[in-house]
C-alpha positions in Angstrom: 9.4 11.2 4.2 7.7 9.1 6.9 5.3 7.5 4.4 8.2 6.7 2.0 10.2 5.0 4.8 7.3 3.0 6.1 6.6 1.9 2.5 10.1 0.8 2.0 10.0 -1.2 5.2 7.0 -3.2 4.0 8.6 -3.7 0.6 11.7 -5.2 2.3 9.5 -7.4 4.5 8.0 -8.7 1.3 11.5 -9.4 0.0 12.1 -11.6 3.1 9.1 -13.7 2.5 9.2 -16.6 0.1 6.6 -15.3 -2.3 8.0 -15.4 -5.8 10.5 -18.0 -4.7 7.4 -20.2 -4.2 8.9 -22.4 -6.9 11.9 -23.0 -4.8 9.7 -24.5 -2.2 8.7 -27.3 -4.6 12.2 -28.6 -4.8 12.8 -28.1 -1.1 9.7 -30.0 -0.2 10.8 -33.0 -2.2 13.7 -33.3 0.3 11.7 -32.8 3.5 10.6 -36.4 3.7 7.7 -38.8 3.3 5.9 -37.3 6.3 4.8 -34.5 3.9 4.2 -36.5 0.8 0.6 -35.4 0.6 1.7 -31.9 -0.4 0.4 -31.0 -3.8 3.7 -29.2 -4.6 5.5 -32.6 -4.6 3.6 -33.8 -7.7 6.3 -34.1 -10.4 4.0 -33.6 -13.3 2.5 -30.5 -11.6 6.0 -29.1 -11.0 6.7 -29.4 -14.7 3.5 -27.6 -15.7 4.1 -24.8 -13.2 7.7 -24.3 -14.5 6.4 -23.9 -18.1 3.6 -21.5 -17.1 5.9 -19.4 -14.9 8.5 -19.2 -17.6 5.8 -17.9 -19.9 4.9 -15.4 -17.2 8.5 -14.1 -16.9 8.4 -13.7 -20.7 5.2 -11.7 -20.4 3.2 -14.3 -22.3 0.3 -13.9 -19.8 -2.2 -15.7 -22.0 -0.2 -18.9 -22.0 0.7 -18.6 -18.3 -2.8 -17.9 -17.1 -4.2 -20.7 -19.2 -1.9 -23.1 -17.4 -2.9 -21.7 -14.0 -6.6 -21.9 -14.9 -6.2 -25.6 -15.7 -4.7 -26.1 -12.2 -7.5 -24.2 -10.6 -10.0 -26.4 -12.3 -8.2 -29.5 -11.2 -7.5 -28.3 -7.6 -10.3 -25.8 -6.7 -9.6 -26.1 -2.9 -5.8 -25.6 -3.1 -4.1 -22.2 -2.8 -1.5 -22.9 -5.5 -3.5 -21.9 -8.6 -4.9 -18.8 -7.0 -1.5 -17.7 -5.9 -0.1 -18.1 -9.3 -3.0 -16.2 -10.9 -2.3 -13.4 -8.4 1.4 -13.6 -9.2 0.6 -13.1 -12.9 -1.3 -9.9 -12.0 1.7 -8.8 -9.9 4.1 -8.9 -12.8 1.7 -6.7 -14.7 1.8 -4.2 -11.8 5.6 -4.5 -11.3 6.5 -3.3 -14.7 4.5 0.0 -14.2 3.6 0.5 -10.6 1.7 3.7 -11.3 -0.9 1.7 -13.2 -3.6 0.6 -10.7 -5.8 -1.3 -13.2 -4.6 -4.7 -12.1 -4.8 -4.0 -8.3 -8.3 -5.4 -7.7 -7.8 -8.7 -9.5 -4.4 -9.1 -7.8 -5.9 -8.6 -4.3 -8.8 -10.9 -5.1 -6.6 -13.8 -6.0 -4.4 -13.2 -3.0 -7.5 -13.2 -0.8 -8.6 -16.5 -2.3 -5.1 -17.9 -1.7 -5.4 -16.9 2.0 -8.8 -18.4 2.3 -7.7 -21.7 0.8 -4.5 -21.9 2.8 -6.3 -21.0 6.1 -8.8 -23.8 5.5 -5.9 -26.3 5.1 -4.1 -24.9 8.2 -7.3 -25.2 10.2 -7.3 -28.9 9.5 -3.5 -29.4 9.7 -1.9 -26.8 12.0 1.6 -27.9 11.1 1.2 -27.8 7.3 4.2 -25.9 6.0 2.8 -25.7 2.5 -0.2 -23.7 3.7 2.1 -21.5 5.8 4.2 -20.8 2.7 1.2 -19.6 0.7 -0.1 -17.5 3.6 3.3 -15.8 4.0 3.6 -15.1 0.3 0.1 -13.9 -0.2 0.2 -11.5 2.8 3.7 -10.4 1.8 2.6 -9.4 -1.7 -0.5 -7.7 -0.4 1.6 -5.7 2.0 3.9 -4.6 -0.8 1.1 -3.4 -3.0 -0.6 -1.6 -0.1 2.6 0.2 0.7 3.0 1.2 -3.0 -0.5 2.7 -2.8 0.2 4.3 0.6 -2.5 2.3 2.3 -0.6 2.1 5.5 -3.2 0.5 7.8 -3.7 -2.4 5.3 0.1 -2.6 4.7 0.6 -3.0 8.5 -2.0 -5.7 8.8 -0.6 -7.6 5.9 3.0 -7.2 7.0 2.4 -8.5 10.5 0.5 -11.6 9.1 3.3 -12.2 6.6 5.9 -12.2 9.3 3.8 -14.5 11.5 3.4 -17.1 8.8 7.0 -16.8 7.6 8.0 -18.0 11.1 5.5 -20.8 10.9 6.8 -22.0 7.5 10.5 -22.1 8.7 12.4 -25.4 9.0 14.3 -27.7 6.8 15.8 -24.8 4.8 19.3 -26.3 5.2 18.3 -29.2 3.1 18.0 -27.2 -0.1 20.1 -24.4 -1.7 16.9 -23.0 -3.3 15.8 -21.7 0.0 19.0 -19.8 0.6 17.3 -16.9 -1.2 15.3 -16.0 1.9 18.3 -16.2 4.2 20.4 -14.2 1.7 17.9 -11.4 1.4 17.5 -11.2 5.2 21.2 -11.2 5.8 21.7 -8.4 3.3 18.8 -6.1 4.0 18.7 -6.5 7.8 22.1 -4.6 7.7 21.3 -2.4 4.7 18.0 -1.0 6.1 19.4 0.5 9.3 22.5 1.8 7.6 20.4 3.7 5.0 17.3 4.5 7.0 18.4 5.4 10.6 14.8 5.9 11.7 14.2 2.2 11.2 17.0 1.1 13.5 14.6 0.5 16.5 12.4 -1.6 14.3 15.3 -3.7 13.0 16.3 -4.5 16.6 13.4 -6.8 16.7 15.2 -9.1 14.1 18.3 -11.2 14.5 21.5 -9.6 13.4 22.4 -10.2 9.7 25.6 -10.4 7.7 25.6 -8.3 4.6 28.6 -9.9 2.8 27.3 -13.3 3.7 24.0 -12.4 2.2 25.6 -11.3 -1.0 27.6 -14.6 -1.2 24.4 -16.6 -0.6 22.7 -14.7 -3.4 25.6 -15.5 -5.7 25.4 -19.2 -4.7 21.6 -19.3 -5.4 22.1 -17.6 -8.7 24.7 -20.2 -9.8 23.4 -23.4 -8.2 19.6 -23.1 -7.7 17.1 -24.1 -10.3 13.8 -22.6 -9.4 15.1 -19.6 -7.4 17.8 -18.7 -9.9 15.9 -15.9 -11.7 14.9 -14.3 -8.4 18.4 -14.3 -7.1 19.7 -12.8 -10.3 17.0 -10.1 -10.1 18.2 -9.0 -6.7 21.9 -9.4 -7.6 21.7 -7.2 -10.7 19.9 -4.5 -8.7 22.4 -4.6 -5.9 25.4 -4.8 -8.2 24.1 -1.8 -10.2 23.5 0.4 -7.2 24.7 -0.6 -3.7 27.7 -2.7 -4.6 29.0 -0.5 -7.5 29.7 -3.4 -9.8 28.1 -2.3 -13.1 29.8 -5.0 -15.2 28.5 -7.8 -13.1 25.0 -6.2 -13.3 25.4 -6.1 -17.1 26.3 -9.7 -17.2 23.1 -10.7 -15.4 20.8 -8.4 -17.3 22.2 -9.6 -20.6 21.4 -13.2 -19.6 17.9 -12.4 -18.3 17.1 -10.4 -21.5 18.4 -13.3 -23.7 16.3 -15.9 -21.7 13.2 -13.7 -21.5 13.4 -11.4 -24.5 9.9 -10.1 -24.2 10.1 -9.1 -20.6 10.1 -5.2 -20.7 11.6 -4.9 -17.2 14.7 -7.0 -18.1 14.8 -5.3 -21.5 15.1 -1.8 -20.2 17.6 -2.7 -17.5 19.8 -4.4 -20.1 19.8 -1.1 -21.9 20.5 0.8 -18.7 23.5 -1.3 -17.8 24.9 -1.0 -21.3 24.6 2.8 -20.9 26.1 2.6 -17.4 29.3 0.9 -18.5 29.8 3.2 -21.5 28.6 0.9 -24.3 26.6 3.8 -25.8 26.0 2.5 -29.3 24.7 -0.9 -28.0 22.6 0.9 -25.4 21.1 3.1 -28.2 20.4 0.0 -30.4 18.6 -1.8 -27.5 16.8 1.4 -26.6 15.5 1.9 -30.1 14.1 -1.7 -30.0 12.3 -0.8 -26.7 10.8 2.3 -28.2 9.7 0.4 -31.3 7.9 -2.1 -29.1 6.2 0.7 -27.2 5.0 2.1 -30.5 3.8 -1.3 -31.6 1.9 -1.9 -28.4 3.8 -4.9 -27.0 2.6 -6.1 -23.6 4.2 -4.3 -20.7 6.1 -1.8 -22.8 5.0 1.6 -21.6 6.1 5.0 -20.6 8.5 4.0 -17.8 10.5 1.8 -20.3 10.2 4.6 -22.8 11.6 7.2 -20.4 14.8 5.1 -20.0 15.1 4.1 -23.6 14.6 7.6 -25.2 17.1 9.2 -22.9 19.8 6.5 -23.6 19.2 6.9 -27.4 19.3 10.7 -27.1 22.6 10.6 -25.2 24.3 8.5 -28.0 23.0 10.8 -30.8 24.0 13.9 -28.8 27.6 12.5 -28.3 27.8 11.7 -32.0 26.8 15.3 -33.0 23.5 14.1 -34.5 21.6 16.8 -32.8 18.2 16.6 -34.5 18.0 12.9 -33.6 19.1 13.8 -30.1 16.5 16.5 -29.8 13.8 14.1 -31.0 14.6 11.5 -28.3 15.1 14.1 -25.5 11.7 15.4 -26.3 10.4 11.8 -26.1 11.9 11.6 -22.6 10.1 14.7 -21.6 6.8 13.4 -23.1 7.1 10.1 -21.2 8.0 11.9 -18.1 4.9 14.1 -18.3 2.8 11.0 -18.9 4.2 9.5 -15.7 4.1 12.8 -13.8 7.8 12.3 -13.0 8.9 15.8 -13.7 11.4 15.7 -10.8 13.3 12.6 -12.1 16.8 12.9 -13.3 16.0 11.7 -16.8 13.4 14.3 -17.3 15.4 17.2 -15.9 18.6 16.4 -17.8 16.7 15.9 -21.0 15.5 19.5 -20.6 19.1 20.6 -19.8 20.4 19.0 -23.0 17.6 20.4 -25.1 18.6 23.8 -23.7 22.2 23.2 -24.6 21.5 22.0 -28.1 19.1 24.8 -28.9 21.6 27.3 -27.5 24.3 25.9 -29.8 22.0 26.2 -32.8 21.3 29.8 -32.0 17.7 29.2 -30.8 18.2 31.4 -27.7 14.5 31.7 -26.9 14.0 28.0 -27.0 17.1 27.4 -24.9 15.8 29.8 -22.3 12.5 28.0 -22.2 14.1 24.7 -21.5 16.4 26.0 -18.8 13.5 27.8 -17.1 11.5 24.5 -17.2 14.4 22.8 -15.3 14.3 25.5 -12.7 10.5 25.1 -12.4 10.6 21.4 -11.8 13.9 20.7 -10.0 14.7 21.5 -6.4 17.4 24.2 -6.1 20.0 21.8 -4.8 19.5 19.4 -7.7 22.6 19.4 -10.1 20.3 20.0 -13.1 18.9 23.2 -11.4 22.5 24.4 -10.8 23.4 23.7 -14.4 20.4 25.5 -15.8 21.1 28.5 -13.7 24.7 28.6 -14.8 23.7 28.5 -18.5 21.1 31.2 -18.1 23.5 33.5 -16.3 26.6 32.7 -18.5 24.7 33.3 -21.7 22.5 36.2 -20.4 19.3 34.4 -21.5 
């Protein structure tokens, strides 16, 4: 429990740091004034190339994105921007399947290079906000990855540095709605964290008091009015609407837009399916889920077991409801297979897939098979889990 809470704290710290909203800083810096006209991020042509490359990254066309970032690295070998973007590209490969550690080393290497280049600038120009932005972002993402990997000492070091450089990079935010994203996330999560994790209340006393509803309104404003930070705001909004705010239809609206704009992004794709399922649009959820499963089978970039775990369960639920039990069994078994691949046997999708397999087999007269599935639920679920209770009930009621 302690490790999970510490990890969550560092993830939230990363949220408060303008890392991915790096692109928002470009627009903000154009309004800061001529005193900072030497900032590379103010180059209009460069802004256009970054936008194109980052859009490719969001759409999981990493080859095109990284080709653009490499051109920038060749042109600006001593600037942190191209190294940060290369690291960001690796981060998206990690984010879609955090259990996969194959991209960790390259991600950390690019963030280290970002830090080295930014520190060199800051040594020459102690008030350079551009360098501070890159330092805050690079340390923030490093801290987030280290917390995912339970490297708490490294996460602590990175988190402290990220907070330090975040303070150094502050100023002029009021000139640009793009940078409302950082304020919005702080306002929301500085209230949400102590409410949901009481052990962190003493830590949050070190921060100014936030306003959760103001944070939500600011996120909505950024999602509607910002240019560079719009996708980031929409990402946080659909997650909050889907869970904390209990507004599934608003979450669906955003995920539908993101999937349409970035149709090859597996993260947006699977959450679009999830929100269709959440609002009861089962047939559409099934159709989108089958597309996800086909892309997994065809080896599309980023489509893997985690997306498959969602998609197979949503498809199975539709076929189950329609009485197409063989199709339902096929996809529930896929859910179990993906869950075993991810070693997530305690997840709800895994456990309820086993419950439904038990029910279907019981209805078909396959009592031995039904018992096997219900016993598997009991073996993997904690006793208080509703799936465990349901499995016990069926075993007892049917004398299996």
